[in-house]
TIDO-599417 format. One record per atom (N, C-alpha, C, O, CB): residue in three letters; x, y, z. Coordinates in steps of 0.2 Angstrom, whole numbers, plus 5000, padded with zeros to 4 digits. Glycine has a CB too. Example, Ala and Ser with C-alpha at 12.3 -4.5 7.8 and 13.67 -1.06 7.14 Angstrom:
ALA506649725039
ALA506249785039
ALA506649845039
ALA507149835042
ALA505749785045
SER506449895035
SER506849955036
SER506450005039
SER506750065040
SER507049975029
This chain:
MET488051555248
MET488051545242
MET488651595238
MET489051585234
MET487451555239
GLY488451655241
GLY489051705236
GLY489751685239
GLY490151685234
GLY488951815239
ALA489951675244
ALA490651635245
ALA491051565239
ALA491551535238
ALA490451595253
HIS490451565239
HIS490651515230
HIS490551535224
HIS490651495220
HIS490251465229
LYS490351605223
LYS490351615216
LYS490951655215
LYS491351685219
LYS489651655213
ARG490951645210
ARG491751645205
ARG491551715202
ARG491251715197
ARG491851565198
THR491951775207
THR491951845201
THR492751855196
THR492751895191
THR492051925208
GLU493151815197
GLU493751855194
GLU493651795186
GLU493451745186
GLU494551845200
ASP494051835180
ASP493851785174
ASP494251755175
ASP494651755180
ASP493851805168
GLU494351695170
GLU494851615169
GLU495251635163
GLU494951675158
GLU494251525166
TYR495651625163
TYR495951645157
TYR496051555154
TYR496351515158
TYR496651695159
LEU495951535148
LEU496151475147
LEU496351435143
LEU496251445137
LEU495851455148
THR496851385145
THR497451375138
THR497351385130
THR497751385125
THR497751295138
SER496651385129
SER496551385122
SER496551455120
SER496551465114
SER495951335119
GLY496651515125
GLY496451575123
GLY495751625126
GLY495651675128
GLY496451555116
SER495351565125
SER494851585128
SER494751615136
SER495251615140
SER494651535127
ILE494351635137
ILE494051685144
ILE493451685145
ILE492951705143
ILE494251755143
ILE493551655151
ILE492751665156
ILE492551695160
ILE492751685166
ILE492551615159
CYS492051755157
CYS491851825162
CYS491551805165
CYS490951795164
CYS491551895159
TRP492051785174
TRP491551785177
TRP491351825179
TRP490851815181
TRP491451765180
SER491751915181
SER491751965183
SER490851995179
SER490452035181
SER492551985181
ARG490851965175
ARG490051995170
ARG489251925172
ARG488751935171
ARG490351995158
ARG489551855174
ARG489251835177
ARG488551855180
ARG488551885185
ARG489451815180
GLU487951825176
GLU487151835177
GLU486851785177
GLU486551765173
GLU486751875172
ASP486951735185
ASP486551695184
ASP486051675181
ASP485651715182
ASP486551695187
PRO485751605177
PRO486351555176
PRO486851545170
PRO487051495168
PRO485951485175
TYR486951625168
TYR487351625163
TYR487951655165
TYR488051685170
TYR486951645156
VAL488451665156
VAL489151685158
VAL489351695153
VAL489351655148
VAL489651645162
VAL489651755153
VAL489951745143
VAL490751735145
VAL491151745150
VAL489851835138
VAL490651705137
VAL491251655136
VAL491651685130
VAL491451655125
VAL491051575134
ILE492151725130
ILE492651775123
ILE493051695119
ILE493451665122
ILE493551835128
CYS492951665115
CYS493251645111
CYS493951665108
CYS494051725106
CYS492951635108
GLY494451615109
GLY495151615111
GLY495351605101
GLY495951605099
GLY495451545119
SER495051605097
SER495051595090
SER494851675089
SER495151725088
SER494451535086
CYS494351665088
CYS493851715084
CYS493951775088
CYS493851825084
CYS493151705084
GLY494151805095
GLY493651845098
GLY492751845101
GLY492451875105
GLY493751885095
GLN492751825097
GLN491951825096
GLN491551815105
GLN491751765108
GLN491751755091
GLU491151845106
GLU490851845115
GLU490151805112
GLU489851835108
GLU490751945120
ARG489851725117
ARG489351715118
ARG489251725124
ARG489751735128
ARG489151655117
VAL488651715126
VAL488351705133
VAL488151615131
VAL488151585125
VAL487451775135
ILE488151575140
ILE488251495139
ILE488051475147
ILE488251515151
ILE489251465137
LEU487651425148
LEU487351415154
LEU488051405159
LEU488551385157
LEU486951355154
SER487951425166
SER488651435171
SER488651385175
SER488851395181
SER488851505176
ASN488451305174
ASN488251265176
ASN488951205175
ASN489051155179
ASN487651255174
ASN489251215168
ASN489951185168
ASN490451175170
ASN490951205168
ASN490151195166
THR490451135174
THR491351135175
THR491851115175
THR492351115178
THR491651135179
ASN491751085170
ASN492351075163
ASN492551105160
ASN492251105155
ASN492251055158
TRP493051175160
TRP493051225154
TRP493651205149
TRP493751235144
TRP493151305157
GLU494151145151
GLU494751115145
GLU494451085144
GLU493951055146
GLU495351085146
ASP494651095136
ASP494751045129
ASP494850975133
ASP495150965138
ASP495451055123
GLU494550925128
GLU494750845131
GLU494850815124
GLU494550805118
GLU494150795137
ALA495550805127
ALA495650725122
ALA495650655121
ALA496150635123
ALA495950705121
LEU495350605118
LEU495150555120
LEU495650535118
LEU496050575115
LEU494550535119
PRO495750445117
PRO496450395116
PRO496550395110
PRO497150395107
PRO496350315117
ASN495850405107
ASN495750395099
ASN496050445096
ASN496250425090
ASN494950385096
GLY496150495096
GLY496450575095
GLY495650615094
GLY495750665090
GLY497250575087
SER495050595096
SER494450645093
SER494550675099
SER494950655103
SER493550615093
ILE494350745100
ILE494350815104
ILE493550825105
ILE493150805101
ILE494750885101
ILE493550845111
ILE492750865116
ILE493250955116
ILE493750965118
ILE492550805129
PHE492650995113
PHE493051065114
PHE492451105118
PHE492051135115
PHE493351115106
TRP492351085125
TRP492351105130
TRP492251185131
TRP491751215133
TRP492851085133
SER492751205130
SER492851285130
SER492451325126
SER492451385127
SER493451295128
ARG492151285122
ARG491851305116
ARG491051285116
ARG490751275111
ARG492251275111
ARG490651255123
ARG490151235124
ARG489451315125
ARG489451365128
ARG490451175132
GLU489251285121
GLU488651335122
GLU487951285123
GLU487651255118
GLU488651405115
GLY487751305131
GLY487251255135
GLY487551185137
GLY488051165140
GLY486451245131
TYR486951155132
TYR486851085131
TYR487351055124
TYR487551005122
TYR485951065131
LYS487551115123
LYS487851105115
LYS488651095116
LYS488951135119
LYS487551185109
VAL489051045112
VAL489651035113
VAL490051025107
VAL489850975105
VAL489750995118
LEU490451055103
LEU490651055098
LEU491250975098
LEU491650985103
LEU490851125095
VAL491250925095
VAL491550875095
VAL491950865088
VAL491650855082
VAL491250835097
GLN492650855088
GLN492950815084
GLN493450765084
GLN493950755087
GLN493250845081
CYS492850725077
CYS493250675074
CYS493850655076
CYS494150705078
CYS493350675069
GLY494250585077
GLY494750575079
GLY495150535072
GLY495650515071
GLY494650535087
ARG494650535069
ARG494850495063
ARG494750525054
ARG495050505049
ARG494350425064
CYS494150575056
CYS494350585049
CYS494150685049
CYS493850715045
CYS493750515043
GLY494350695054
GLY494450755057
GLY493850815058
GLY493850875059
GLY494950785053
LYS493250755056
LYS492450825055
LYS492250835061
LYS492350795066
LYS491550795049
GLU492050905061
GLU491550915068
GLU490950925067
GLU490650945062
GLU491750965071
ARG490750905071
ARG490150895074
ARG489750945081
ARG490050975085
ARG490250835076
ILE489150935082
ILE488950975087
ILE488450905092
ILE488050875089
ILE488351055084
THR488550895098
THR488150835100
THR488050875108
THR488350915111
THR488650745099
HIS487550835109
HIS486950845115
HIS487850815122
HIS488150765122
HIS485850755115
ALA488050875127
ALA488650855132
ALA488150805137
ALA488550805142
ALA489050915136
SER487550765137
SER487550725140
SER487650665137
SER487850615141
SER487150725142
GLY487650645131
GLY487850595127
GLY488850605126
GLY489250555125
GLY487250615119
VAL489150685128
VAL489750655128
VAL489950645134
VAL490550645135
VAL490250695124
ARG489750635138
ARG490050615147
ARG489550535146
ARG489450505151
ARG489750685158
ALA489250525142
ALA489050435142
ALA489750405144
ALA490250435143
ALA488650395133
GLU489850345145
GLU490450295147
GLU490750285140
GLU491250295138
GLU490250205149
LYS490150265137
LYS490450235130
LYS490350265123
LYS490250245118
LYS490050165128
PHE490650355127
PHE490750385121
PHE491450405117
PHE491850445119
PHE490550445122
THR491550375111
THR492350385107
THR492350455106
THR492950475107
THR492350345098
GLY491850495104
GLY492050555099
GLY491950545094
GLY491550585091
GLY492750575097
LEU491950465089
LEU492050475084
LEU491250485078
LEU490650465080
LEU492550425082
CYS491450505073
CYS490650505070
CYS490350445067
CYS490650395068
CYS490550555063
HIS490150455066
HIS489350385064
HIS489950345058
HIS490250295059
HIS488250435058
LYS489950395051
LYS490450345049
LYS491050295051
LYS491050235051
LYS490650375046
CYS491350335053
CYS491950305058
CYS491850265062
CYS492150205062
CYS492150355061
LEU491450285066
LEU491150235073
LEU491050155068
LEU491450105069
LEU490050275077
HIS490750155064
HIS490450075061
HIS490750075054
HIS490550055048
HIS489450075059
THR491450095056
THR491850045050
THR492650035055
THR492950075059
THR491850095040
GLY492850005052
GLY493649965054
GLY493549905059
GLY493049875061
GLY494250025058
PRO494149895062
PRO494049845070
PRO493949875074
PRO493849845080
PRO494549805075
GLY493749945073
GLY493649975080
GLY493049945082
GLY492949935088
GLY493750055080
SER492549935078
SER491949955076
SER491649905079
SER491849845077
SER491649975068
PRO490949935086
PRO490649845086
PRO490149825083
PRO489649795085
PRO490549805092
THR490149855077
THR489749815070
THR490149805064
THR489849805058
THR488949855067
TRP491149795063
TRP491249755060
TRP491249695059
TRP491049665065
TRP491649765059
ARG491249655055
ARG491249605052
ARG491749565050
ARG491649515048
ARG490949625048
GLY492449595050
GLY492749565048
GLY493049595039
GLY493349555035
GLY492449505049
GLY492949655039
GLY492649685032
GLY492249645026
GLY492149655020
GLY493249715027
ARG491949605029
ARG491349575023
ARG490849565024
ARG490649525029
ARG491349505020
VAL490349615019
VAL489649615019
VAL489449585014
VAL489849575009
VAL489549665020
MET488649565014
MET488249555009
MET487549595006
MET487049595008
MET488149505010
LYS487849625001
LYS487349644996
LYS487249624990
LYS487549604986
LYS487549694995
SER486349634991
SER486049614983
SER486449524983
SER486449504977
SER486649674975
GLY486549484987
GLY486749424986
GLY487549414984
GLY487849364983
GLY486249404982
TYR487749484983
TYR488549474981
TYR489049484988
TYR488949524992
TYR488649534976
VAL489649454990
VAL490049464995
VAL490549534991
VAL490849534986
VAL490449384997
TYR490449584998
TYR490749644997
TYR491349645003
TYR491349615008
TYR490149704998
VAL491949675000
VAL492649655007
VAL492849745005
VAL492849785000
VAL493549565006
ARG493149735011
ARG493449795013
ARG493949815011
ARG494449785014
ARG493549805019
VAL494249855005
VAL494949885005
VAL495349935009
VAL495049975013
VAL495049905001
TYR495649945008
TYR496050015010
TYR496650035006
TYR496950005001
TYR496450015016
PRO496750115008
PRO496950155003
PRO497750124999
PRO497850134993
PRO497150225008
ASP498050085003
ASP498750055003
ASP498349984999
ASP498849964995
ASP499150035012
ASN498049954998
ASN497749914990
ASN497649934984
ASN497049964983
ASN497249884990
PRO498049934978
PRO498149954972
PRO497549954969
PRO497650004965
PRO498549924969
PHE496849914969
PHE496349934968
PHE495849984971
PHE495250004969
PHE496249884967
PHE496150004976
PHE495650054981
PHE495350114978
PHE494750104976
PHE496150084986
GLU495750174977
GLU495650224971
GLU495050214965
GLU494650254963
GLU496350204969
SER495250154962
SER494950144957
SER494350104955
SER494050104950
SER495250134955
MET494350054960
MET493749984960
MET493250014969
MET492649994969
MET494449864961
ALA493450044973
ALA493350024980
ALA492550074980
ALA492750134979
ALA494050054986
ASN492050084980
ASN491550124983
ASN491550174987
ASN492050174990
ASN491250104985
LYS491150244989
LYS491350284994
LYS491350255001
LYS491250285006
LYS490850334993
LEU491350205002
LEU491450175010
LEU492050135010
LEU492350135015
LEU490950115013
GLY492550105003
GLY492950075003
GLY492649985003
GLY492949945006
GLY493250115010
TYR492349995000
TYR491849915000
TYR492049904992
TYR491949944988
TYR490849925000
VAL492549834989
VAL492349814983
VAL491849754983
VAL491749734989
VAL492949804979
ALA491649724978
ALA491349664977
ALA491949614974
ALA492349624969
ALA490649684973
GLU491749574979
GLU492749544980
GLU492349474974
GLU492849434973
GLU493149494992
HIS491849454970
HIS492249434963
HIS492549464959
HIS492949444954
HIS491949404959
ARG492249524960
ARG492749574954
ARG493449594954
ARG493849604949
ARG492549644953
LEU493549594962
LEU494149624966
LEU494649544965
LEU495249524965
LEU493949644976
VAL494149494964
VAL494849414962
VAL494749434956
VAL495049494956
VAL494649284962
MET494549434952
MET494649464945
MET495249504943
MET495649484939
MET494249504943
ALA495149544945
ALA495849604947
ALA496449584946
ALA496849584942
ALA495949624954
GLU496449554955
GLU497049514955
GLU497449464951
GLU498049454950
GLU497049494960
HIS496849424949
HIS496949374944
HIS497449414938
HIS498049404936
HIS496049344941
LEU497049444936
LEU497249484929
LEU497949524932
LEU498449494930
LEU496649544925
GLY498049564935
GLY498349614938
GLY498449694937
GLY498849734937
GLY498849594936
ARG497649704936
ARG497349754934
ARG496849784936
ARG496449734937
ARG497249764929
PRO496549834938
PRO495749874939
PRO495349834934
PRO495549834928
PRO495749984938
LEU494749794937
LEU494249804929
LEU494049874928
LEU494149924931
LEU493449764929
LYS493749874922
LYS493149944918
LYS492749954922
LYS493149964927
LYS492749944912
PRO492349964923
PRO491649994928
PRO491349954922
PRO490849924925
PRO491350084929
THR491349934913
THR490949924908
THR491049814907
THR490649774904
THR491349974901
GLU491749824912
GLU491649744910
GLU491349694917
GLU491249714923
GLU492549724909
ILE491249634914
ILE490649594920
ILE491149544921
ILE491549514917
ILE489749564917
VAL491049524928
VAL491349454931
VAL490749424932
VAL490349444936
VAL491849454937
HIS490549364929
HIS490249284928
HIS490249234932
HIS490749194932
HIS490449244923
HIS489949244935
HIS489849174941
HIS489749104939
HIS489249074940
HIS489249184946
LYS490349064934
LYS489849004930
LYS489448964933
LYS488948944929
LYS490148964927
ASN489448944940
ASN489048894944
ASN488248924945
ASN487748894944
ASN489548884952
GLY488348994948
GLY487749034948
GLY487849054955
GLY487449094958
GLY486949004945
VAL488349004958
VAL488349044963
VAL488649104967
VAL489149084970
VAL488349024966
LYS488349164968
LYS488849234969
LYS489049234974
LYS489449284976
LYS488549294968
THR488849194978
THR489449184983
THR490349144982
THR490849144986
THR489049144987
ASP490249114978
ASP490949064976
ASP491149104972
ASP490849104967
ASP490948994973
ASN491749144974
ASN492049164971
ASN492949154971
ASN493449184972
ASN491749224972
ARG492849094970
ARG493649064964
ARG493649064961
ARG493149044958
ARG494049034962
ILE494349094957
ILE494449114952
ILE494049064945
ILE493849074939
ILE495149134952
GLU494149024947
GLU493948944942
GLU493248944940
GLU492948924934
GLU494048854949
ASN492848984946
ASN492149004945
ASN491949064940
ASN491449074938
ASN491949014951
LEU492449104941
LEU492249174937
LEU492249174930
LEU492749144928
LEU492749234938
GLN492049204925
GLN492449214919
GLN492149294917
GLN491649324918
GLN492349144913
LEU492749334912
LEU492549394912
LEU492349424905
LEU492649414900
LEU492949444915
PHE491949454905
PHE491549494899
PHE491749554898
PHE491849594903
PHE490949504900
VAL491749574891
VAL492149644890
VAL491449694892
VAL491549754894
VAL492549654880
SER490749674893
SER490149724894
SER489649684894
SER489749624894
SER490049784888
LEU488849734895
LEU488349664897
LEU488149654894
LEU487549634896
LEU488049664901
GLU488149664886
GLU488249654880
GLU488249584878
GLU487849544875
GLU488749694878
GLU488849584879
GLU489449524879
GLU489249454882
GLU489249404880
GLU490149534882
HIS488849494890
HIS488649444894
HIS488149404895
HIS487949344897
HIS488749454898
GLY487749464891
GLY487049424892
GLY486949414886
GLY486449364886
GLY486349454895
LYS487149434879
LYS487249374872
LYS487649324875
LYS487349284871
LYS487749404866
ALA487849294878
ALA488249224881
ALA487849184884
ALA487849124883
ALA488749234885
LEU487349214890
LEU487049184893
LEU486449184886
LEU486549124883
LEU486949204901
GLN486049204884
GLN485549194878
GLN485749114876
GLN485449064878
GLN485549244871
GLU486349114872
GLU486749054867
GLU486649014873
GLU486248974872
GLU487749064863
ARG486949004879
ARG486848944883
ARG486148924885
ARG485948874885
ARG487248944890
HIS485848964886
HIS485148954890
HIS484548994886
HIS484149034888
HIS485148984898
PRO484548984880
PRO483949034875
PRO483349034878
PRO483148984880
PRO483648994868
HIS483049094880
HIS482349114880
HIS481849074873
HIS482049064867
HIS482349214880
PRO481149054876
PRO480849064869
PRO481049094865
PRO481249144867
PRO480349074869
GLY480949084857
GLY480849114852
GLY481549164854
GLY481349224854
GLY479949134851
TYR482049164855
TYR482649184853
TYR483049164849
TYR483349114848
TYR482949174856
GLU483349234846
GLU483649234840
GLU484349264839
GLU484349324839
GLU483349274836
SER484849244838
SER485449274839
SER485549334834
SER485249334828
SER486049214837
VAL485949404837
VAL485849454831
VAL486449424823
VAL486449454818
VAL486149544834
GLU486549394825
GLU487049364819
GLU486449324814
GLU486449324808
GLU487849304823
LYS486049294818
LYS485549254813
LYS485049304810
LYS484949314804
LYS485149194818
LEU484749354816
LEU484149384813
LEU484649444807
LEU484249474803
LEU483549424820
THR485249444807
THR485649504801
THR485649474797
THR485249494793
THR486449534801
GLN485949404795
GLN485749354791
GLN485249334785
GLN485249324779
GLN485849314795
ALA484749334792
ALA484049344788
ALA483749394784
ALA483449384778
ALA483549344791
PHE483949444788
PHE483649514784
PHE483949534775
PHE483649554771
PHE484049584788
PHE484749504777
PHE485049514770
PHE484749454765
PHE484949454759
PHE485949524771
GLU484349404768
GLU484249384762
GLU483749364759
GLU483549334755
GLU484549334762
ARG483249424766
ARG482549444762
ARG482749494759
ARG482549494753
ARG481949454765
LEU482949544761
LEU482949604755
LEU483449574750
LEU483349604745
LEU483349694758
LYS483949524748
LYS484149494742
LYS483449474739
LYS483249494733
LYS484649444743
SER483149414742
SER482449414738
SER482049474734
SER481749474729
SER481949374742
LEU481949514740
LEU481549544737
LEU481649624732
LEU481149664730
LEU481149544742
LEU482549634733
LEU482549654725
LEU482749614722
LEU483149644718
LEU482949704724
GLY482849554721
GLY482949474715
GLY482149504715
GLY482149544710
GLY483249364719
SER481449494718
SER480949494712
SER480849544709
SER480349534705
SER480349484712
ASP481149614708
ASP481049674708
ASP481149684698
ASP480949724693
ASP481549714714
GLU481649624700
GLU482149624693
GLU481749584686
GLU482049584681
GLU482849584694
């Protein structure tokens, strides 16, 4: 066994040093090539070179600590710690959870269309003129709002409401959509079309109030 034991220090291309001369089974001292800090890790790792995956993700084997390996996502650049056994899995991509489940390369990709609360949401990208003003954190926009924005040639204000005329939330043809300037105007229009029992419009209530006030003032005279 002693004949196979490494004793000479190993200098990696990243600048890190594996101090085999200070090895005490099953541990070995490693000096970080970036900050110079020393740490003790398990010595059963034979792959010390950092590994770049085809999608741009990087596995930092040179910074491994026991079963913990630092991985950098190839899309967003975010770093995270993961288990070495998972890194060695055949289907490991290196992408973080968020990036793995977005875009055509994701196994859960549905063509950029998802359903939420009965509405259709579509995926847009930074080159879309409405991305910055209308997309949520995941890059999705409600399709009926996007169709109306494209029809008007401008992004919609957060206070503007797009109404489905036939009541079908997935029917996002422009001829089935109607824009209201506010939630109040939207609610008012719906009440006028399908009033609830006892409903009175604001105008009618205001007129009744002034007529009542006028009659009261007149009686005092």
